[in-house]
N, C-alpha and C positions, 0 to 999 in steps of 0.2 A: 504493499499499499504506499509506503514511504516512496518508493520508485514512481508511482502514479502521481503523488503529490508533488514531486520535483519537476516532472514533464508538463504537468497540466495543473498549476497552481490556481488558476482562476476558478477551475471547476469545482473546487472545494469551498468557494466561497458561498455558494448556493446552499441556503439552508433549507431544512426540510419544511414542508407546507408554506414556503414563502415564495409566492408566485412572482413578485416584483424581482427579486433577485434571479430567479429563473430566466425571466424574459429579458432582463438585462444581459445577462451572459450569453443567451441565444443571439441576441441581436449583435453582439460584440463578434461572436464566432461567425456568423453569417455574413456580417459586412465585411470582416477582415478577409474571408474566404472569397467573397466576391471581387474584392478590389485586388487582390493578389491574384486571383485567377485570370482577370481581365488583363494585368499587366503580363503576366506568364503567357497568356494567349497570343498577346500581341508579340511578345519576345520569342516565342517559339516558331515564328515564321522565318526566322533568320536561318540561313542554311546550315552553318556548321555548330553554333551553339544551340540551335533550337532543339536539339535531343536532350541537351542539359536542362535547359529550361523546362522542358515538358516534363522530365523526371523530378525536377525540384517542384513544379506545380502539382504533381501528382502527390508529392509527399506533403505539401501544404494543405492540399484538400483532405487527405487521409488524416492528418492532425487535426483538423477543423472537425471531421466527422467523428472521431474518436472523443473529442472534446465536448461536443453534443451530447453524445451518448452518456459520458461521464456526468455531466450537468443534470441530465435526466434521472439518471441512476443516483445521484446524490440527494436530489430533490425528493425521491421516494424513499430514502433512507435505506437502499439497498446496500451501499458501500458503508463500510464500518470503520 
């Protein structure tokens, strides 16, 4: 659990049954993923370094998805 708290510290700021904190964290994750995804999508069209940007974009989106899942699990007090 400490490993998850080090990688996704904002997910554990969501309190159980506190909808406002859940919504704030979800909006942050969605906006960051959208902005970074847009930038990576533009940069991925470059011929040589496009592959690297595509991989980085995939990792950022995966990080955001795991963060959203952890926020929801923390909201329902599944994580101890």
